[in-house]
ROLO-67737 format. One line per field, with one value per residue (C-alpha): residue number from 1; x negated, y negated, z. Coordinates in nm, 2 decimals. Layout:
BEGIN
pos: [NUM/...]
east: [X/...]
north: [Y/...]
up: [Z/...]
//
This chain:
BEGIN
pos: [1/2/3/4/5/6/7/8/9/10/11/12/13/14/15/16/17/18/19/20/21/22/23/24/25/26/27/28/29/30/31/32/33/34/35/36/37/38/39/40/41/42/43/44/45/46/47/48/49/50/51/52/53/54/55/56/57/58/59/60/61/62/63/64/65/66/67/68/69/70/71/72/73/74/75/76/77/78/79/80/81/82/83/84/85/86/87/88/89/90/91/92/93/94/95/96/97/98/99/100/101/102/103/104/105/106/107/108/109/110/111/112/113/114/115/116/117/118/119/120/121/122/123/124/125/126/127/128/129/130/131/132/133/134/135/136/137/138/139/140/141/142/143/144/145/146/147/148/149/150/151/152/153/154/155/156/157/158/159/160/161/162/163/164/165/166/167/168/169/170/171/172/173/174/175/176/177/178]
east: [-1.49/-1.31/-1.41/-1.02/-1.00/-1.30/-1.13/-0.87/-1.15/-1.32/-0.98/-0.92/-1.27/-1.21/-0.88/-1.08/-0.92/-1.26/-1.17/-0.88/-1.12/-1.37/-1.11/-0.99/-1.35/-1.41/-1.10/-1.24/-1.58/-1.43/-1.22/-1.51/-1.72/-1.45/-1.45/-1.83/-1.83/-1.62/-1.92/-2.12/-1.91/-1.89/-2.28/-2.31/-2.10/-2.31/-2.62/-2.45/-2.39/-2.75/-2.91/-3.28/-3.28/-3.12/-3.37/-3.66/-3.53/-3.50/-3.85/-4.01/-3.78/-3.76/-3.78/-3.40/-3.35/-3.17/-2.93/-2.86/-2.77/-2.54/-2.38/-2.32/-2.18/-2.00/-1.84/-1.51/-1.49/-1.60/-1.34/-1.08/-1.19/-1.25/-0.93/-0.69/-0.91/-0.95/-0.58/-0.50/-0.75/-0.63/-0.26/-0.34/-0.53/-0.32/-0.45/-0.49/-0.14/0.00/-0.17/-0.01/0.32/0.31/0.22/0.50/0.75/0.65/0.67/0.55/0.53/0.25/-0.01/-0.02/-0.21/0.08/0.32/0.13/0.00/-0.33/-0.55/-0.43/-0.46/-0.80/-0.90/-0.80/-1.02/-0.73/-0.71/-0.46/-0.29/-0.26/-0.57/-0.57/-0.74/-0.78/-0.95/-1.16/-1.28/-1.32/-1.54/-1.75/-1.78/-1.93/-2.15/-2.29/-2.33/-2.54/-2.75/-2.84/-2.91/-3.14/-3.33/-3.36/-3.47/-3.75/-3.85/-3.89/-4.07/-4.33/-4.37/-4.46/-4.36/-3.99/-3.99/-3.83/-3.74/-3.97/-3.79/-3.85/-4.20/-4.27/-4.09/-4.22/-4.57/-4.59/-4.49/-4.75/-5.02/-4.93]
north: [-1.42/-1.10/-1.04/-1.06/-1.40/-1.56/-1.70/-1.86/-2.01/-2.15/-2.29/-2.45/-2.61/-2.75/-2.90/-3.08/-2.84/-2.69/-2.78/-2.54/-2.26/-2.35/-2.32/-1.98/-1.85/-1.98/-1.80/-1.48/-1.53/-1.61/-1.31/-1.10/-1.27/-1.19/-0.82/-0.77/-0.75/-0.42/-0.26/-0.21/0.07/0.23/0.24/0.35/0.65/0.72/0.72/0.97/1.21/1.19/1.53/1.60/1.67/1.33/1.16/1.32/1.22/0.86/0.86/1.03/0.92/0.60/0.25/0.24/0.58/0.46/0.23/0.51/0.73/0.46/0.39/0.79/0.83/0.51/0.35/0.50/0.42/0.06/0.03/0.15/-0.09/-0.41/-0.37/-0.48/-0.78/-0.89/-0.85/-1.07/-1.33/-1.33/-1.36/-1.66/-1.84/-2.08/-2.02/-1.63/-1.61/-1.81/-1.57/-1.27/-1.43/-1.50/-1.13/-1.00/-1.25/-1.13/-0.77/-0.53/-0.84/-0.98/-0.86/-1.04/-0.74/-0.51/-0.78/-0.83/-0.49/-0.34/-0.42/-0.77/-0.84/-0.70/-0.92/-1.23/-1.09/-0.95/-0.63/-0.37/-0.42/-0.68/-0.72/-0.57/-0.87/-0.72/-0.41/-0.63/-0.85/-0.54/-0.37/-0.69/-0.73/-0.37/-0.42/-0.73/-0.57/-0.28/-0.54/-0.70/-0.35/-0.27/-0.59/-0.55/-0.19/-0.29/-0.56/-0.29/-0.06/-0.32/-0.53/-0.40/-0.73/-0.65/-0.33/-0.50/-0.21/0.06/0.33/0.15/0.09/0.45/0.61/0.39/0.36/0.73/0.76/0.50/0.70/1.02]
up: [0.01/-0.13/-0.50/-0.58/-0.43/-0.57/-0.88/-0.65/-0.45/-0.77/-0.88/-0.55/-0.57/-0.92/-0.79/-0.51/-0.25/-0.13/0.22/0.20/0.07/0.33/0.62/0.48/0.47/0.83/0.96/0.81/0.96/1.30/1.29/1.22/1.50/1.76/1.69/1.73/2.11/2.09/1.93/2.26/2.41/2.06/2.04/2.39/2.30/2.01/2.23/2.49/2.19/2.07/2.03/2.06/1.68/1.63/1.85/1.69/1.35/1.46/1.59/1.29/1.03/0.79/0.94/0.96/1.09/1.42/1.20/0.98/1.28/1.42/1.08/1.06/1.41/1.48/1.17/1.22/1.59/1.50/1.25/1.49/1.76/1.54/1.33/1.62/1.71/1.36/1.30/1.61/1.49/1.13/1.24/1.47/1.21/0.98/0.65/0.68/0.84/0.54/0.31/0.48/0.49/0.10/0.06/0.29/0.11/-0.24/-0.15/-0.42/-0.68/-0.46/-0.70/-1.02/-1.16/-1.10/-1.24/-1.56/-1.60/-1.50/-1.80/-1.83/-1.45/-1.44/-1.73/-1.51/-1.23/-1.02/-0.83/-0.91/-0.55/-0.28/-0.08/0.28/0.43/0.78/0.64/0.44/0.72/0.94/0.69/0.64/1.00/1.03/0.74/0.90/1.23/1.08/0.89/1.22/1.39/1.10/1.15/1.52/1.47/1.23/1.48/1.76/1.55/1.41/1.72/2.06/2.22/2.09/2.30/2.61/2.81/2.95/2.77/2.43/2.53/2.63/2.32/2.05/2.21/2.21/1.84/1.74/1.91/1.72]
//
C-alpha cells in the first residue's frame, strides 16, 4: 500500500471496512502481476547488449552482479513496457478506477496536503501532491521482479542443480573451478 494511503487504509479497517482496503490492495497486486510477462523481451534485449566486460563483471562480481546488470540496463525499458499494462489493469478494476475518478473530479484540490498547506498536510501523513497510482504500481512491480531475479541468481550461483541449461552449467561450473 502506498505510504500516502496507509492512514486511509487504517481508518477503513477501524470502520470495519477492511474488505474495501483488501480489494484495493488486491487490484494493485493484480495489475503488477499482469505486467510481469512483458519483462522477458526486455531482459532478452539486455542479454543481447551484454559486453565481454559485463559478462566478466557478472561472473566475478558480487552474488547479485547479474541482477545489478539487469537493473542498470533494463529498468527504464521495463517501466515503459509495464506502465501501459498496469494502467489498463487499474482502469479496469472497480476500486482503483474509483480512486482515479475521484482524483480527476477533484482536480488540483485532490491533495489534502495542498488544500491545507504542506506542513499541516504532512503532519497528517499526506503527500504534497496526488499519488500517481500507475507509476507507484509499476515501480513496485519492477522492484518485486528484481527481488525474484536476485533470489534466482543466488540459487544458480550456490546450487549446481539450479543450473538447468548447458550454458549455465558450463559458465558457473568454470567459475567455481577457478
